[in-house]
C-alpha positions as a Markdown table, in Angstrom:
| # | Residue | x | y | z |
|---|---|---|---|---|
| 1 | Met | 0.6 | -21.8 | -77.9 |
| 2 | Lys | -1.9 | -19.1 | -79.0 |
| 3 | Lys | -0.9 | -15.5 | -78.1 |
| 4 | Ser | -3.7 | -13.4 | -76.6 |
| 5 | Thr | -4.7 | -10.1 | -78.1 |
| 6 | Pro | -3.5 | -7.2 | -75.9 |
| 7 | Ala | -6.2 | -5.1 | -74.2 |
| 8 | Thr | -7.1 | -1.9 | -76.1 |
| 9 | Asn | -7.6 | 0.2 | -73.0 |
| 10 | Pro | -7.0 | 0.0 | -69.2 |
| 11 | Asp | -10.6 | -1.0 | -68.4 |
| 12 | Ala | -10.4 | -3.9 | -70.8 |
| 13 | Tyr | -7.1 | -5.0 | -69.3 |
| 14 | Val | -8.6 | -5.2 | -65.8 |
| 15 | Ala | -11.8 | -6.8 | -67.0 |
| 16 | Ala | -9.9 | -9.6 | -68.7 |
| 17 | Leu | -8.3 | -10.6 | -65.4 |
| 18 | Thr | -9.9 | -13.2 | -63.1 |
| 19 | Gly | -9.7 | -14.2 | -59.4 |
| 20 | Trp | -7.0 | -12.8 | -57.2 |
| 21 | Gln | -5.2 | -11.1 | -60.1 |
| 22 | His | -8.3 | -9.1 | -60.9 |
| 23 | Thr | -8.7 | -8.1 | -57.2 |
| 24 | Cys | -5.0 | -7.2 | -56.8 |
| 25 | Val | -4.7 | -5.2 | -60.0 |
| 26 | Glu | -8.0 | -3.4 | -59.2 |
| 27 | Ser | -6.6 | -2.4 | -55.8 |
| 28 | Leu | -3.2 | -1.2 | -57.2 |
| 29 | Arg | -5.0 | 0.7 | -59.9 |
| 30 | Ala | -7.2 | 2.5 | -57.4 |
| 31 | Ala | -4.2 | 3.4 | -55.2 |
| 32 | Val | -2.3 | 4.8 | -58.1 |
| 33 | Arg | -5.2 | 6.8 | -59.5 |
| 34 | Ser | -5.9 | 8.3 | -56.1 |
| 35 | Gly | -2.3 | 9.5 | -55.8 |
| 36 | Ala | -0.4 | 11.6 | -58.3 |
| 37 | Lys | -2.0 | 12.9 | -61.5 |
| 38 | Leu | -0.7 | 10.3 | -64.1 |
| 39 | Asp | -2.0 | 9.3 | -67.5 |
| 40 | Glu | -3.1 | 5.7 | -67.7 |
| 41 | Ala | -2.6 | 3.6 | -70.9 |
| 42 | Ile | -1.9 | 0.2 | -72.3 |
| 43 | Lys | 1.7 | -0.1 | -73.5 |
| 44 | Trp | 3.8 | -3.2 | -74.2 |
| 45 | Gly | 0.5 | -5.1 | -73.4 |
| 46 | His | 0.5 | -4.0 | -69.8 |
| 47 | Leu | -1.1 | -1.2 | -67.7 |
| 48 | Val | 1.2 | 1.8 | -67.6 |
| 49 | Tyr | 1.1 | 5.1 | -65.9 |
| 50 | Leu | 2.8 | 8.1 | -67.6 |
| 51 | Ser | 4.0 | 11.5 | -66.7 |
| 52 | Asn | 6.6 | 12.8 | -69.2 |
| 53 | Gly | 7.3 | 9.1 | -70.0 |
| 54 | Pro | 6.4 | 5.9 | -68.2 |
| 55 | Val | 6.4 | 6.0 | -64.4 |
| 56 | Leu | 4.7 | 2.8 | -63.3 |
| 57 | Leu | 3.9 | -0.5 | -65.0 |
| 58 | Ile | 1.5 | -3.1 | -63.6 |
| 59 | Arg | 1.9 | -6.6 | -65.2 |
| 60 | Ala | -0.5 | -9.4 | -64.4 |
| 61 | Gly | -0.2 | -12.9 | -65.7 |
| 62 | Gly | 2.6 | -14.8 | -67.3 |
| 63 | Arg | 3.4 | -18.5 | -66.6 |
| 64 | Thr | 3.7 | -17.9 | -62.8 |
| 65 | Gly | 0.6 | -15.8 | -62.6 |
| 66 | Val | 2.4 | -13.1 | -60.5 |
| 67 | Ile | 1.6 | -9.4 | -60.3 |
| 68 | Arg | 4.6 | -7.2 | -61.2 |
| 69 | Phe | 4.6 | -3.6 | -60.1 |
| 70 | Leu | 7.6 | -1.7 | -61.7 |
| 71 | Ala | 8.5 | 1.8 | -61.0 |
| 72 | Arg | 10.9 | 4.1 | -62.9 |
| 73 | Gln | 13.8 | 5.4 | -60.7 |
| 74 | Ala | 16.2 | 8.2 | -61.6 |
| 75 | Leu | 19.8 | 7.1 | -61.2 |
| 76 | Ala | 21.5 | 10.4 | -61.4 |
| 77 | Ser | 20.6 | 14.1 | -60.9 |
| 78 | Pro | 17.3 | 15.4 | -62.1 |
| 79 | Glu | 19.1 | 17.0 | -65.0 |
| 80 | Ser | 20.2 | 13.6 | -66.3 |
| 81 | Pro | 17.6 | 11.5 | -68.1 |
| 82 | Ser | 19.3 | 8.3 | -67.0 |
| 83 | Gln | 16.6 | 6.0 | -65.6 |
| 84 | Thr | 15.9 | 2.4 | -65.0 |
| 85 | Trp | 13.0 | 0.2 | -63.9 |
| 86 | Arg | 12.9 | -1.6 | -60.6 |
| 87 | Gln | 10.5 | -4.1 | -59.3 |
| 88 | Ile | 8.8 | -3.3 | -56.0 |
């Protein structure tokens, strides 16, 4: 199985998607960008939004073709950097 080359920027990531995945990611991206001021980048081969570290990750594709929307959640007090990702 040939591995695909990761997108070099967020626009290329979205442009490479087709069908319902393209539509869904485009809608999620618009919603995120209209909300809080976050930096947008490609990290780990996926669309990631950052503010003092990663906040959201949008992953399209894989064998099942699902969209995964992951958010960082603080587990302890704001003074503690303990965080994890959860799928929403």
